[in-house]
Biopython code that builds the backbone (N, CA, C, O; Angstrom):
import numpy as np
from Bio.PDB.StructureBuilder import StructureBuilder

atoms = [
    (1, "MET", "N", (14.251, 2.519, -27.160)),
    (1, "MET", "CA", (14.431, 1.102, -26.731)),
    (1, "MET", "C", (15.950, 0.972, -26.397)),
    (1, "MET", "O", (16.273, -0.003, -25.720)),
    (2, "GLY", "N", (16.904, 1.833, -26.791)),
    (2, "GLY", "CA", (18.216, 1.462, -26.409)),
    (2, "GLY", "C", (18.369, 1.717, -24.762)),
    (2, "GLY", "O", (19.256, 1.119, -24.153)),
    (3, "CYS", "N", (17.547, 2.550, -24.134)),
    (3, "CYS", "CA", (17.741, 3.033, -22.714)),
    (3, "CYS", "C", (16.914, 1.892, -21.969)),
    (3, "CYS", "O", (16.961, 1.890, -20.739)),
    (4, "LEU", "N", (16.182, 0.950, -22.607)),
    (4, "LEU", "CA", (15.277, 0.185, -21.789)),
    (4, "LEU", "C", (15.797, -0.823, -20.724)),
    (4, "LEU", "O", (15.121, -1.179, -19.759)),
    (5, "PRO", "N", (17.123, -1.270, -21.002)),
    (5, "PRO", "CA", (18.019, -2.099, -20.175)),
    (5, "PRO", "C", (18.205, -1.300, -18.872)),
    (5, "PRO", "O", (18.213, -1.936, -17.818)),
    (6, "LEU", "N", (18.339, -0.105, -18.852)),
    (6, "LEU", "CA", (18.659, 0.539, -17.642)),
    (6, "LEU", "C", (17.794, 0.354, -16.418)),
    (6, "LEU", "O", (18.266, -0.026, -15.346)),
    (7, "PRO", "N", (16.466, 0.643, -16.609)),
    (7, "PRO", "CA", (15.716, 0.407, -15.404)),
    (7, "PRO", "C", (15.369, -1.035, -15.284)),
    (7, "PRO", "O", (14.877, -1.392, -14.213)),
    (8, "VAL", "N", (15.550, -1.914, -16.218)),
    (8, "VAL", "CA", (15.122, -3.432, -16.096)),
    (8, "VAL", "C", (16.158, -4.069, -15.166)),
    (8, "VAL", "O", (15.933, -4.730, -14.153)),
    (9, "LEU", "N", (17.344, -3.737, -15.712)),
    (9, "LEU", "CA", (18.533, -4.405, -14.965)),
    (9, "LEU", "C", (18.783, -3.767, -13.537)),
    (9, "LEU", "O", (19.224, -4.373, -12.561)),
    (10, "PHE", "N", (18.452, -2.555, -13.589)),
    (10, "PHE", "CA", (18.493, -1.812, -12.163)),
    (10, "PHE", "C", (17.666, -2.284, -11.245)),
    (10, "PHE", "O", (18.102, -2.423, -10.102)),
    (11, "LEU", "N", (16.435, -2.595, -11.518)),
    (11, "LEU", "CA", (15.248, -3.375, -10.688)),
    (11, "LEU", "C", (15.706, -4.707, -10.470)),
    (11, "LEU", "O", (15.681, -5.185, -9.336)),
    (12, "LEU", "N", (16.121, -5.348, -11.455)),
    (12, "LEU", "CA", (16.267, -6.709, -11.421)),
    (12, "LEU", "C", (17.294, -7.137, -10.454)),
    (12, "LEU", "O", (17.189, -8.122, -9.723)),
    (13, "GLY", "N", (18.385, -6.251, -10.508)),
    (13, "GLY", "CA", (19.685, -6.472, -9.516)),
    (13, "GLY", "C", (19.308, -6.175, -8.082)),
    (13, "GLY", "O", (19.771, -6.858, -7.168)),
    (14, "ALA", "N", (18.496, -5.193, -7.871)),
    (14, "ALA", "CA", (18.060, -4.747, -6.641)),
    (14, "ALA", "C", (17.131, -5.843, -6.190)),
    (14, "ALA", "O", (17.242, -6.198, -5.016)),
    (15, "PHE", "N", (16.365, -6.343, -6.839)),
    (15, "PHE", "CA", (15.352, -7.523, -6.289)),
    (15, "PHE", "C", (16.169, -8.788, -5.873)),
    (15, "PHE", "O", (15.971, -9.383, -4.813)),
    (16, "ILE", "N", (17.071, -9.133, -6.767)),
    (16, "ILE", "CA", (17.858, -10.363, -6.609)),
    (16, "ILE", "C", (18.754, -10.103, -5.425)),
    (16, "ILE", "O", (18.839, -10.972, -4.557)),
    (17, "GLY", "N", (19.524, -8.817, -5.307)),
    (17, "GLY", "CA", (20.456, -8.521, -4.282)),
    (17, "GLY", "C", (19.593, -8.658, -2.798)),
    (17, "GLY", "O", (20.102, -9.173, -1.802)),
    (18, "ARG", "N", (18.308, -8.146, -2.829)),
    (18, "ARG", "CA", (17.373, -8.041, -1.568)),
    (18, "ARG", "C", (17.130, -9.383, -1.188)),
    (18, "ARG", "O", (17.209, -9.782, -0.026)),
    (19, "ALA", "N", (16.794, -10.178, -2.307)),
    (19, "ALA", "CA", (16.313, -11.455, -1.787)),
    (19, "ALA", "C", (17.461, -12.437, -1.358)),
    (19, "ALA", "O", (17.110, -13.384, -0.654)),
    (20, "PHE", "N", (18.612, -12.346, -1.648)),
    (20, "PHE", "CA", (19.793, -13.114, -1.369)),
    (20, "PHE", "C", (20.447, -12.615, -0.096)),
    (20, "PHE", "O", (20.646, -13.360, 0.863)),
    (21, "TRP", "N", (20.787, -11.284, -0.116)),
    (21, "TRP", "CA", (21.769, -10.778, 0.691)),
    (21, "TRP", "C", (21.240, -9.654, 1.579)),
    (21, "TRP", "O", (22.057, -9.206, 2.383)),
    (22, "GLY", "N", (20.023, -9.120, 1.576)),
    (22, "GLY", "CA", (19.538, -8.116, 2.405)),
    (22, "GLY", "C", (19.823, -6.707, 1.828)),
    (22, "GLY", "O", (19.964, -6.527, 0.619)),
    (23, "ASN", "N", (19.901, -5.709, 2.754)),
    (23, "ASN", "CA", (19.978, -4.315, 2.352)),
    (23, "ASN", "C", (21.284, -4.118, 1.694)),
    (23, "ASN", "O", (21.350, -3.392, 0.702)),
    (24, "ASN", "N", (22.322, -4.705, 2.164)),
    (24, "ASN", "CA", (23.544, -4.361, 1.435)),
    (24, "ASN", "C", (23.710, -5.066, -0.097)),
    (24, "ASN", "O", (24.269, -4.522, -1.050)),
    (25, "GLY", "N", (23.131, -6.316, -0.099)),
    (25, "GLY", "CA", (22.913, -7.009, -1.404)),
    (25, "GLY", "C", (21.906, -6.213, -2.284)),
    (25, "GLY", "O", (22.027, -6.353, -3.501)),
    (26, "MET", "N", (21.001, -5.456, -1.851)),
    (26, "MET", "CA", (20.135, -4.754, -2.749)),
    (26, "MET", "C", (21.071, -3.468, -3.259)),
    (26, "MET", "O", (20.900, -3.093, -4.419)),
    (27, "LEU", "N", (21.850, -2.926, -2.603)),
    (27, "LEU", "CA", (22.624, -1.835, -2.888)),
    (27, "LEU", "C", (23.766, -2.180, -4.001)),
    (27, "LEU", "O", (24.017, -1.446, -4.956)),
    (28, "TRP", "N", (24.403, -3.393, -3.727)),
    (28, "TRP", "CA", (25.359, -3.983, -4.673)),
    (28, "TRP", "C", (24.607, -4.297, -5.854)),
    (28, "TRP", "O", (25.041, -3.881, -6.928)),
    (29, "GLY", "N", (23.448, -5.028, -5.823)),
    (29, "GLY", "CA", (22.789, -5.519, -7.100)),
    (29, "GLY", "C", (22.278, -4.391, -7.670)),
    (29, "GLY", "O", (22.424, -4.462, -8.890)),
    (30, "SER", "N", (21.719, -3.332, -7.314)),
    (30, "SER", "CA", (21.230, -2.147, -8.066)),
    (30, "SER", "C", (22.529, -1.528, -8.733)),
    (30, "SER", "O", (22.491, -1.132, -9.899)),
    (31, "GLY", "N", (23.586, -1.460, -8.026)),
    (31, "GLY", "CA", (24.858, -0.705, -8.775)),
    (31, "GLY", "C", (25.490, -1.653, -9.818)),
    (31, "GLY", "O", (26.055, -1.176, -10.802)),
    (32, "ILE", "N", (25.397, -3.122, -9.603)),
    (32, "ILE", "CA", (25.702, -3.970, -10.768)),
    (32, "ILE", "C", (24.947, -3.878, -11.977)),
    (32, "ILE", "O", (25.403, -3.772, -13.116)),
    (33, "GLY", "N", (23.470, -3.939, -11.542)),
    (33, "GLY", "CA", (22.432, -3.720, -12.560)),
    (33, "GLY", "C", (22.662, -2.505, -13.277)),
    (33, "GLY", "O", (22.793, -2.628, -14.495)),
    (34, "LEU", "N", (22.731, -1.499, -12.848)),
    (34, "LEU", "CA", (22.904, 0.042, -13.370)),
    (34, "LEU", "C", (24.125, -0.181, -14.236)),
    (34, "LEU", "O", (23.983, 0.012, -15.443)),
    (35, "ALA", "N", (25.299, -0.558, -13.783)),
    (35, "ALA", "CA", (26.371, -0.739, -14.705)),
    (35, "ALA", "C", (26.210, -1.587, -15.888)),
    (35, "ALA", "O", (26.591, -1.264, -17.013)),
    (36, "THR", "N", (25.656, -2.638, -15.600)),
    (36, "THR", "CA", (25.326, -3.657, -16.743)),
    (36, "THR", "C", (24.220, -3.081, -17.830)),
    (36, "THR", "O", (24.245, -3.353, -19.030)),
    (37, "GLY", "N", (23.420, -2.386, -17.297)),
    (37, "GLY", "CA", (22.389, -1.633, -18.146)),
    (37, "GLY", "C", (22.970, -0.481, -19.144)),
    (37, "GLY", "O", (22.606, -0.263, -20.300)),
    (38, "LEU", "N", (24.021, 0.231, -18.351)),
    (38, "LEU", "CA", (24.776, 1.197, -19.093)),
    (38, "LEU", "C", (25.624, 0.717, -20.316)),
    (38, "LEU", "O", (25.660, 1.226, -21.437)),
    (39, "LEU", "N", (26.373, -0.498, -19.800)),
    (39, "LEU", "CA", (27.152, -1.141, -20.763)),
    (39, "LEU", "C", (26.319, -1.578, -22.074)),
    (39, "LEU", "O", (26.681, -1.275, -23.211)),
    (40, "SER", "N", (25.206, -2.296, -21.791)),
    (40, "SER", "CA", (24.286, -2.891, -22.965)),
    (40, "SER", "C", (23.645, -1.800, -23.577)),
    (40, "SER", "O", (23.392, -1.897, -24.778)),
    (41, "ALA", "N", (23.302, -0.664, -22.897)),
    (41, "ALA", "CA", (22.612, 0.500, -23.818)),
    (41, "ALA", "C", (23.728, 1.047, -24.566)),
    (41, "ALA", "O", (23.485, 1.441, -25.707)),
    (42, "GLY", "N", (24.867, 1.135, -24.133)),
    (42, "GLY", "CA", (26.151, 1.752, -24.957)),
    (42, "GLY", "C", (26.397, 0.938, -26.076)),
    (42, "GLY", "O", (26.681, 1.440, -27.164)),
    (43, "ALA", "N", (26.300, -0.444, -25.881)),
    (43, "ALA", "CA", (26.813, -1.542, -26.996)),
    (43, "ALA", "C", (25.640, -1.482, -28.088)),
    (43, "ALA", "O", (25.861, -1.580, -29.295)),
    (44, "PHE", "N", (24.401, -1.315, -27.541)),
    (44, "PHE", "CA", (23.234, -1.127, -28.534)),
    (44, "PHE", "C", (23.295, 0.108, -29.381)),
    (44, "PHE", "O", (23.138, 0.098, -30.602)),
    (45, "ILE", "N", (23.517, 1.103, -28.700)),
    (45, "ILE", "CA", (23.875, 2.317, -29.676)),
    (45, "ILE", "C", (24.898, 2.287, -30.441)),
    (45, "ILE", "O", (24.784, 2.749, -31.577)),
    (46, "TRP", "N", (26.018, 1.791, -30.046)),
    (46, "TRP", "CA", (27.262, 1.606, -30.828)),
    (46, "TRP", "C", (26.868, 0.715, -32.047)),
    (46, "TRP", "O", (27.107, 1.120, -33.184)),
    (47, "LEU", "N", (26.340, -0.349, -31.856)),
    (47, "LEU", "CA", (25.910, -1.166, -32.970)),
    (47, "LEU", "C", (25.017, -0.547, -33.842)),
    (47, "LEU", "O", (25.220, -0.891, -35.006)),
    (48, "LEU", "N", (24.046, 0.291, -33.688)),
    (48, "LEU", "CA", (23.253, 1.086, -34.324)),
    (48, "LEU", "C", (23.852, 2.122, -35.246)),
    (48, "LEU", "O", (23.447, 2.393, -36.376)),
    (49, "ARG", "N", (24.829, 2.640, -34.637)),
    (49, "ARG", "CA", (25.463, 3.916, -35.244)),
    (49, "ARG", "C", (26.728, 3.484, -36.022)),
    (49, "ARG", "O", (27.274, 4.312, -36.752)),
    (50, "SER", "N", (27.228, 2.220, -35.905)),
    (50, "SER", "CA", (28.331, 1.652, -36.709)),
    (50, "SER", "C", (27.879, 1.330, -38.078)),
    (50, "SER", "O", (26.818, 0.744, -38.297)),
    (51, "ASP", "N", (28.773, 1.757, -39.079)),
    (51, "ASP", "CA", (28.502, 1.561, -40.353)),
    (51, "ASP", "C", (29.072, 0.102, -40.793)),
    (51, "ASP", "O", (30.271, -0.025, -41.039)),
    (52, "ARG", "N", (28.253, -0.898, -40.875)),
    (52, "ARG", "CA", (28.691, -2.210, -41.278)),
    (52, "ARG", "C", (29.053, -2.420, -42.905)),
    (52, "ARG", "O", (29.735, -3.355, -43.326)),
    (53, "ASN", "N", (28.553, -1.527, -43.607)),
    (53, "ASN", "CA", (28.617, -1.879, -44.967)),
    (53, "ASN", "C", (30.355, -1.302, -45.452)),
    (53, "ASN", "O", (30.872, -1.754, -46.474)),
    (54, "LYS", "N", (30.960, -0.455, -44.715)),
    (54, "LYS", "CA", (32.372, -0.128, -45.156)),
    (54, "LYS", "C", (33.213, -1.387, -44.726)),
    (54, "LYS", "O", (33.068, -2.197, -43.811)),
    (55, "LYS", "N", (34.155, -1.249, -45.734)),
    (55, "LYS", "CA", (35.234, -2.479, -45.557)),
    (55, "LYS", "C", (36.447, -1.722, -45.734)),
    (55, "LYS", "O", (37.540, -2.284, -45.675)),
]
sb = StructureBuilder()
sb.init_structure("model")
sb.init_model(0)
sb.init_chain("A")
sb.init_seg("    ")
for serial, (resi, resn, name, xyz) in enumerate(atoms, 1):
    if name == "N":
        sb.init_residue(resn, " ", resi, " ")
    sb.init_atom(name, np.array(xyz, "f"), 0.0, 1.0, " ", f" {name:<3s}", serial, name[0])
structure = sb.get_structure()
């Protein structure tokens, strides 16, 4: 489940970019979606691995 945002945000960014700005928008949208997916997957994994009980 931690890697699910990668393809979802990649495709969502590509479709939004294509709808509003054509082929160049599709390229930029997919890049932004991929970067956002990587960041959210990394944050999700970091939150799972962090030890919240330590103070």
